[in-house]
C-alpha positions in Angstrom: 57.4 -23.6 60.6 54.9 -21.7 58.6 56.9 -18.9 57.0 53.7 -17.2 55.7 52.2 -17.0 59.1 55.5 -15.7 60.7 55.8 -12.9 57.9 52.3 -12.0 58.4 52.5 -11.9 62.1 55.8 -9.6 61.9 54.2 -7.3 59.5 51.1 -7.1 61.5 53.0 -6.6 64.9 55.1 -3.8 63.1 52.2 -2.1 61.8 50.4 -2.0 65.1 53.2 -0.8 67.1 54.5 1.4 64.5 58.0 -0.3 64.4 60.4 -1.6 61.8 59.8 -5.2 60.6 63.3 -5.9 61.0 63.1 -4.9 64.7 60.2 -7.4 65.2 62.1 -10.1 63.5 65.3 -9.2 66.0 63.0 -9.4 69.0 61.5 -12.9 67.8 65.1 -14.2 67.0 66.3 -13.0 70.6 63.5 -14.9 72.3 64.1 -18.0 70.3 67.6 -17.8 71.3 66.8 -17.3 74.8 64.3 -20.5 74.7 67.2 -22.3 73.2 69.7 -21.4 75.9 66.9 -22.2 78.7 66.4 -25.6 77.3 69.8 -26.7 75.8 72.6 -24.3 76.7 74.6 -23.5 79.8 74.2 -20.5 82.1 77.3 -18.3 80.9 76.7 -18.9 77.2 75.8 -16.3 74.7 73.4 -17.8 72.0 72.2 -16.2 68.8 69.4 -17.3 66.7 68.5 -16.6 63.2 65.2 -17.3 61.4 65.5 -17.7 57.5 62.4 -16.2 56.2 62.7 -17.9 52.9 63.1 -21.5 54.2 61.7 -21.3 57.7 64.9 -23.0 59.2 66.2 -22.0 62.5 69.8 -21.8 63.2 71.7 -21.2 66.4 75.3 -20.1 67.3 77.3 -19.9 70.2 79.1 -16.6 70.5 82.5 -16.0 72.1 84.4 -12.7 72.5 88.1 -13.0 71.8 90.3 -12.1 74.8 93.9 -12.1 76.1 95.1 -12.6 79.5 95.2 -8.7 80.1 91.4 -8.4 79.5 90.1 -11.2 81.9 91.3 -13.1 85.1 91.9 -16.7 84.6 91.0 -18.5 87.8 91.9 -22.0 88.4 89.5 -24.3 90.1 91.7 -24.7 93.3 91.6 -21.0 93.6 87.9 -20.6 93.1 87.3 -23.5 95.7 89.7 -21.7 98.2 87.9 -18.2 97.3 84.6 -19.7 98.3 85.7 -21.0 101.6 87.5 -17.8 102.7 85.8 -15.2 104.6 84.6 -12.2 103.1 87.7 -9.5 103.0 87.5 -6.8 105.4 87.0 -2.9 104.3 90.6 -2.2 104.6 91.7 -5.2 102.5 89.3 -4.2 99.6 91.4 -2.6 96.9 90.1 0.3 94.8 91.1 -1.2 91.7 88.3 -2.6 89.7 88.5 -6.6 89.2 88.8 -7.8 85.7 85.8 -10.0 84.4 86.6 -13.8 85.1 87.5 -16.0 81.9 84.5 -18.0 81.1 85.2 -20.8 78.5 81.4 -20.6 77.4 81.7 -16.7 76.7 85.3 -16.1 76.0 88.0 -17.5 73.6 91.8 -16.6 74.1 93.4 -14.9 71.0 95.7 -17.8 70.4 92.9 -20.3 70.3 90.8 -18.0 68.1 93.5 -17.5 65.6 93.5 -21.3 65.0 89.6 -20.8 63.8 90.1 -17.5 62.1 93.5 -16.3 61.3 92.9 -12.3 61.0 90.9 -12.3 64.2 91.7 -9.3 66.7 91.1 -8.8 70.3 87.1 -7.9 71.2 85.9 -9.7 67.8 83.1 -12.1 68.2 83.4 -15.7 66.7 80.4 -17.8 66.2 80.3 -21.5 66.7 77.3 -23.4 65.0 75.0 -25.3 67.5 72.9 -28.3 67.0 69.5 -27.4 65.7 66.5 -27.7 68.0 63.0 -26.6 67.3 61.2 -28.4 70.3 61.2 -26.4 73.6 59.7 -27.2 76.7 57.1 -24.8 78.7 59.6 -23.0 80.7 61.7 -22.3 77.7 58.5 -21.1 75.7 57.6 -19.0 78.8 61.2 -17.3 78.5 60.9 -16.7 74.7 57.4 -15.1 75.3 58.8 -12.7 78.1 61.9 -11.8 75.9 60.1 -11.2 72.8 57.5 -8.6 74.8 60.4 -7.1 76.7 62.3 -6.5 73.3 59.1 -5.3 71.6 58.5 -2.9 74.5 62.0 -1.4 74.2 61.9 -1.1 70.5 58.3 0.7 70.8 59.9 3.0 73.6 62.9 3.9 71.3 60.4 4.5 68.4 58.3 6.9 70.5 61.3 8.8 71.7 62.7 9.3 68.4 59.1 10.4 67.2 58.6 13.1 70.2 62.4 14.2 70.2 61.7 15.9 67.1 58.8 17.7 68.5 60.7 18.9 71.4 59.5 23.0 72.0 56.6 22.5 69.6 53.0 22.7 70.1 51.3 19.4 69.9 47.5 18.5 70.0 45.9 15.9 72.2 42.9 14.7 74.2 42.6 15.3 77.9 42.2 11.8 79.6 42.0 12.9 83.1 42.8 15.2 85.9 44.8 13.6 88.9 46.2 15.3 92.0 46.8 18.5 89.9 48.3 16.9 87.0 46.7 16.7 83.7 47.1 13.5 81.4 46.9 14.0 77.6 46.5 11.4 75.2 49.0 12.4 72.4 48.2 9.1 70.1 51.1 6.7 70.8 51.8 8.1 74.0 50.3 9.8 77.3 51.7 13.4 78.2 51.6 14.6 81.7 51.3 18.5 82.5 52.3 18.7 86.0 50.0 21.2 88.1 
């Protein structure tokens, strides 16, 4: 991976969108992790990716949350098969008590097992397990990565705009009128379009 190109692209995107370069790198790392999961992972796994901007290395980890029996439902294979063959419960049989999340060995680790890995672990900690490094992804995984990076950048841009305009609440700002539509006036405020309702 050409690190100079990646660093330059991160800086350029950050500058164009008015974002912190760390947020852009975070978005790229999330997208690479999503591509890895699509190509090599399992459905329930939580995968994180990290790009080392000094060496260009990609590293991946599977993340598991530390839980105990009081936080999750442990369902045996027989119970799961039985549940799938049963009819849906009637309204009178549904309890008001919310169901605990189901234990998933791909995203959870019981506290006893976790203590074997890390002695001072506590419930709700996250443990990371290194995964085999891959950098070749198929077309579908690459498309997933593209969608994730675009989504993360949009979210970061939206948060940045909200922070910027939150400070200006109650103040006058200047802008250029773009159009009149159904009694509403659309005003270009630079990074955003404001609407004055008619």
